[in-house]
PAZAPA-4460 file (N, C-alpha, C; in steps of 0.05 Angstrom, whole numbers, plus 32768, in hexadecimal, padded with zeros to 4 digits):
% residues 160
    n_x    n_y    n_z   ca_x   ca_y   ca_z    c_x    c_y    c_z   seq   type   mol
   87D2   86BA   8A65   87DA   86D5   8A69   87C6   86E8   8A5C     1      M     A
   87BE   86FD   8A6A   87AB   8710   8A5F   87B7   8721   8A49     2      A     A
   87A6   8726   8A35   87AF   8736   8A1E   87AF   8754   8A26     3      K     A
   87C5   8761   8A20   87C7   877E   8A28   87B3   878E   8A17     4      A     A
   87A6   87A1   8A24   8794   87B2   8A16   87A3   87C9   8A09     5      T     A
   8799   87D1   89F2   87A6   87E7   89E3   8793   87FF   89E4     6      T     A
   879E   8816   89EA   878D   882E   89EC   8792   8841   89D5     7      S     A
   8780   8854   89D2   8783   8869   89BE   879C   8879   89C3     8      F     A
   87A3   887C   89DC   87BC   888B   89E2   87D5   887C   89D8     9      E     A
   87D4   8861   89D9   87EA   8851   89CD   87EC   8857   89AF    10      D     A
   87D5   8857   89A1   87D5   885D   8985   87E0   8879   8980    11      F     A
   87D7   888D   8990   87E0   88A9   898D   87FE   88AC   8991    12      L     A
   8809   889B   89A2   8826   889D   89A7   8836   8898   898D    13      S     A
   882A   888A   897A   8838   8884   8961   8831   8897   894A    14      E     A
   881E   88A9   894F   8815   88BC   893B   8828   88D4   893B    15      V     A
   882F   88DE   8924   883F   88F6   8922   8832   890D   8931    16      S     A
   8842   891D   893E   8836   8934   894D   8825   8946   893B    17      P     A
   882C   8947   8921   881D   8958   890E   8800   894E   890A    18      D     A
   87FA   8935   8911   87E0   8929   890B   87D1   8920   8924    19      Y     A
   87DD   8923   893B   87D0   8919   8954   87B5   8926   8959    20      K     A
   87B4   8941   8957   879A   894E   895D   8785   8946   8949    21      S     A
   878D   8942   8930   877A   8938   891B   876F   891D   8923    22      F     A
   8781   890B   892A   8778   88F0   8932   8766   88F1   894A    23      A     A
   876C   8902   895D   875B   8905   8975   873F   8910   896E    24      E     A
   873E   8923   895C   8725   892F   8953   8714   891A   8945    25      E     A
   871F   890A   8933   8710   88F5   8925   8706   88E1   8939    26      I     A
   8718   88D8   894B   8710   88C5   8960   86F9   88D0   8970    27      N     A
   86FB   88E8   897A   86E5   88F4   898B   86CB   88F6   897C    28      D     A
   86CD   88FF   8963   86B5   8902   8952   86A7   88E7   894D    29      S     A
   86B7   88D3   8946   86AB   88B9   8941   869F   88AC   895A    30      L     A
   86AC   88AF   8971   86A2   88A4   898A   8688   88B3   8992    31      L     A
   8688   88CD   898E   8670   88DD   8995   8658   88D8   8982    32      A     A
   865E   88CD   896B   8649   88C7   8958   8642   88AA   8956    33      N     A
   8645   889B   896B   863C   8880   896C   864E   886A   8961    34      G     A
   8667   8870   895F   867A   885B   8956   868A   8850   896E    35      C     A
   8692   8838   896B   86A3   882B   897F   86BE   8827   8973    36      Q     A
   86D3   882A   8983   86EE   8826   8978   86FA   880C   8982    37      S     A
   870B   8801   8971   871A   87E9   8979   8737   87EE   8970    38      K     A
   8749   87EB   8983   8765   87F1   897E   8776   87D8   8981    39      I     A
   8785   87D3   896C   8796   87BA   896C   87B2   87C1   8964    40      E     A
   87C5   87B1   896D   87E0   87B3   8964   87E4   879F   894D    41      Q     A
   87ED   87AA   8936   87F2   879A   891E   8810   879B   8918    42      K     A
   8819   878B   8906   8835   878B   88FE   883F   87A7   88F5    43      A     A
   882E   87B5   88E7   8836   87D0   88DD   8831   87E6   88F1    44      S     A
   8826   87E0   8908   8820   87F5   891C   8803   87F2   8926    45      G     A
   87FA   8806   8933   87DF   8805   893E   87CA   8808   8928    46      Y     A
   87B3   87FC   892D   879D   87FB   891B   8784   8803   892B    47      F     A
   8777   8818   8924   875F   8821   8932   8747   881F   891F    48      V     A
   8733   8810   8927   871B   880C   8917   8703   8819   8925    49      S     A
   86F2   8826   8916   86DA   8833   8920   86C2   8826   8912    50      Y     A
   86B0   881C   8922   8698   880F   8917   867F   881B   8924    51      A     A
   866A   881D   8914   8650   8827   891E   8645   8813   8932    52      D     A
   863E   881D   8949   8634   880B   895F   861A   87FD   8956    53      L     A
   8609   880B   8947   85EF   8800   893F   85F2   87EA   892A    54      K     A
   8601   87F0   8915   8603   87DD   88FF   861B   87CB   8900    55      T     A
   862F   87D2   8911   8648   87C3   8914   865A   87C5   88FB    56      K     A
   8652   87D6   88E8   8662   87D9   88CF   8678   87EE   88D4    57      R     A
   868F   87E9   88C9   86A6   87FB   88CB   86A1   8815   88BC    58      S     A
   86AA   882B   88C8   86A8   8845   88BB   86C4   884E   88B2    59      L     A
   86D8   884A   88C3   86F3   8851   88BB   8708   8843   88CC    60      M     A
   8720   8844   88C2   8737   8839   88D1   874E   884D   88CF    61      N     A
   875E   884D   88E4   8779   8859   88E3   878C   8842   88E2    62      F     A
   87A0   8843   88D1   87B5   882E   88D0   87CF   883B   88C7    63      L     A
   87E4   882C   88CD   87FE   8836   88C5   8809   8825   88AE    64      F     A
   8816   8833   889B   8825   8827   8886   8841   8834   8886    65      R     A
   8853   882B   8876   886E   8836   8874   886C   8854   886E    66      K     A
   8858   885C   885E   8856   8878   8856   884B   888A   886D    67      S     A
   883F   887E   8881   8835   888E   8898   8819   8885   88A1    68      G     A
   880B   8897   88AD   87EF   8892   88B7   87DC   8893   88A0    69      L     A
   87CB   887F   889F   87B7   887C   888A   879B   887C   8896    70      I     A
   8788   888A   8889   876C   8888   8890   875E   8878   887A    71      A     A
   8750   8863   8882   8740   8853   886F   8723   8859   8877    72      R     A
   8714   8864   8864   86F8   886B   8868   86E7   8857   8859    73      I     A
   86D4   884C   8866   86C1   883A   8859   86A9   884B   8850    74      Y     A
   86AB   8856   8838   8698   8869   882D   8681   885B   881F    75      G     A
   8672   884B   882D   865C   883C   8821   8646   884D   8816    76      E     A
   8645   8866   881F   8630   8879   8815   863C   888E   8803    77      N     A
   8652   8888   87F7   8661   889C   87E7   8650   88A9   87D1    78      C     A
   863D   889B   87C6   862C   88A6   87B1   861C   88BE   87BC    79      K     A
   8616   88BE   87D6   8606   88D4   87E1   8615   88EE   87E5    80      S     A
   862F   88EC   87E3   863F   8905   87E6   8653   8907   87CF    81      Y     A
   864A   8902   87B7   865B   8902   879F   8666   891E   879A    82      S     A
   8658   8933   87A1   8662   894E   879D   867C   8952   87AD    83      E     A
   867C   8947   87C5   8694   8949   87D6   86AB   8939   87C8    84      F     A
   86A6   8921   87BF   86BB   8911   87B2   86C6   8920   879A    85      L     A
   86B5   892E   878C   86BF   893D   8775   86D1   8955   877C    86      N     A
   86D1   895C   8796   86E1   8973   879E   86FB   896C   87AC    87      S     A
   8701   8952   87AF   8719   894B   87BD   8732   8951   87AC    88      I     A
   8748   8956   87B9   8761   895C   87AA   8769   8946   8797    89      P     A
   8776   894D   8781   877D   8939   876D   878E   8923   8777    90      S     A
   87A0   8928   878A   87B1   8913   8795   87A0   88FE   87A3    91      A     A
   878B   8906   87B1   877A   88F3   87BE   8768   88E4   87A9    92      M     A
   8761   88F2   8795   8752   88E6   877F   8762   88D0   8771    93      G     A
   877C   88D5   876F   878E   88C2   8763   8790   88A9   8774    94      Q     A
   878F   88AC   878E   8790   8895   87A0   8777   8884   879C    95      E     A
   8760   8890   8798   8748   8881   8793   874B   8872   8778    96      I     A
   8755   8880   8764   8759   8873   874A   876B   885B   874B    97      S     A
   8780   885C   875C   8793   8846   875E   8789   882F   876F    98      K     A
   8773   8833   877E   8769   881E   878F   8760   8806   877F    99      A     A
   8760   87EF   878C   8759   87D6   877F   873C   87D6   8776   100      T     A
   8737   87CC   875E   871B   87C9   8755   870D   87B3   8765   101      D     A
   86F3   87B6   8768   86E3   87A2   8777   86DC   878B   8763   102      C     A
   86E8   8774   8769   86E4   875D   8758   86C6   8755   8758   103      K     A
   86BA   8757   876F   869E   874E   8772   868B   8760   8762   104      R     A
   8690   877A   8761   867F   878B   8751   8682   8786   8733   105      L     A
   869B   8780   872B   86A0   877B   870F   8697   8760   8706   106      I     A
   869D   874B   8716   8695   8730   8710   8691   8721   872B   107      D     A
   8678   871E   8734   8673   8713   874F   867F   86F7   8754   108      P     A
   8685   86E8   873F   8691   86CD   8742   86AF   86CF   8749   109      S     A
   86BB   86E6   8746   86D8   86E9   874A   86E0   86F0   8766   110      K     A
   86CD   86F3   8778   86D4   86FB   8793   86C5   86EA   87A7   111      C     A
   86CE   86EB   87C0   86C0   86DC   87D5   86A3   86E5   87D7   112      N     A
   8691   86D2   87D8   8674   86D8   87D8   866C   86E6   87F2   113      Q     A
   867C   86E4   8807   8676   86F1   8820   867E   870F   8820   114      K     A
   868D   8717   880C   8696   8732   880A   867E   8744   8807   115      C     A
   867E   875B   8815   8667   876D   8813   8668   8780   87FC   116      T     A
   867B   877D   87EA   867F   878C   87D2   868A   87A8   87D8   117      M     A
   8696   87B3   87C3   86A2   87CD   87C5   868E   87E3   87BE   118      G     A
   8698   87F9   87B3   8688   8810   87AE   8689   8817   8790   119      Y     A
   8672   881E   8786   866F   8827   876A   8667   8844   876B   120      E     A
   8677   8855   875F   8672   8872   8760   8681   8880   874A   121      F     A
   867B   889A   8748   8688   88AA   8733   8696   88C2   8741   122      E     A
   86AD   88C9   8737   86BB   88E1   873F   86C2   88EF   8724   123      V     A
   86B7   8906   8720   86BC   8914   8706   86B0   8903   86F0   124      G     A
   86C0   88FE   86DC   86B8   88ED   86C6   86C0   88D0   86C9   125      N     A
   86CB   88C9   86E0   86D5   88AE   86E4   86C1   889D   86F4   126      N     A
   86BB   8885   86E9   86AA   8872   86F6   86BB   885D   8704   127      H     A
   86B6   8858   871E   86C6   8846   872D   86B6   882F   8739   128      Y     A
   86C3   8818   873B   86B8   8801   8749   86D0   87F7   875A   129      Q     A
   86D2   8802   8772   86EA   87FE   8782   86E4   87EC   879B   130      K     A
   86F9   87DE   87A3   86F8   87CD   87BB   86F5   87DF   87D4   131      C     A
   86E3   87D8   87E6   86DE   87E8   87FD   86F7   87EA   8810   132      K     A
   8708   87D6   880E   8720   87D6   8820   8737   87E7   8817   133      N     A
   8736   87EF   87FE   874C   8800   87F4   8743   881A   87E7   134      S     A
   872A   881D   87E3   871F   8834   87D4   8726   884F   87E0   135      C     A
   871F   8853   87F9   8723   886D   8806   8738   886B   881C   136      F     A
   8751   8866   8814   8768   8865   8826   8779   887D   8820   137      M     A
   877C   888F   8834   878B   88A7   882F   87A1   88AB   8844   138      F     A
   87B9   88B2   883A   87CF   88B9   884C   87C8   88D3   885A   139      L     A
   87CC   88D4   8874   87C6   88EC   8883   87DC   8900   887F   140      I     A
   87D5   8917   8874   87E8   892D   886F   87D9   8947   8877   141      T     A
   87E8   895D   8877   87DB   8976   887D   87C4   897C   8869   142      Q     A
   87C8   8974   8850   87B4   8979   883B   879C   8966   883E   143      E     A
   87A1   894D   8845   878B   8939   8846   877B   893B   885F   144      S     A
   8785   8945   8875   8777   8945   888F   875B   8951   888D   145      M     A
   8757   896A   8882   873C   8975   8881   872A   8965   886F   146      P     A
   8735   8959   885A   8725   894A   8847   871B   8930   8854   147      I     A
   872D   8922   8862   8726   890A   8870   8711   8910   8886   148      V     A
   8714   8926   8894   8701   892D   88A9   86E5   8932   889C   149      A     A
   86E4   8940   8886   86CB   8945   8878   86BF   892A   886E   150      D     A
   86D0   8919   8863   86C7   88FF   8858   86BA   88EF   886F   151      F     A
   86C6   88EE   8886   86BB   88E0   889D   86A0   88EC   88A5   152      V     A
   869F   8907   88A5   8686   8915   88AC   8670   890E   8899   153      K     A
   8676   890E   887F   8661   8907   886B   8658   88EA   886E   154      Y     A
   866A   88D8   8872   8662   88BC   8876   8652   88B8   888F   155      E     A
   865A   88C5   88A5   864B   88C4   88BE   862E   88CE   88B9   156      L     A
   862B   88E5   88AC   8611   88F0   88A7   8600   88DE   8896   157      E     A
   860C   88D2   8882   85FD   88C0   8870   85F4   88A7   887E   158      A     A
   8602   889E   8893   85FB   8886   88A1   85E6   888B   88B7   159      R     A
   85E0   88A4   88BD   85CC   88AA   88D2   85B0   88A3   88C9   160      Q     A
***
């Protein structure tokens, strides 16, 4: 039996009306800037992944948690836009602080050797070594939407 295809519209049908236009804008921007999307149905809801067509590396995901819609940004170039990171709201900064530390950056023998490692960066006076899979995960809210959009823009520019 053929596997049913999942569309961006399927994903949007689960997004709160308050955030639909934001999700569409991010989707359109990433697709226009050389990313490919992959949409899957997961146990917690739809999962949308965006990867750079040239490098095949992920740039961001949309995913659902009990708390709502989450944006996970793979900020591999975060050092190049540290001024932006220093300007994010404190609630989003707290999410970064709470993210899991990268075991491989701290002690390479403690993590899978195939892991591409997390990110080492500074925000304010804080030095971080965070796992790339949990470092920049933000709940989509009215306050976080413009910050997430700027974050994606900075990462896209840094990857060009």
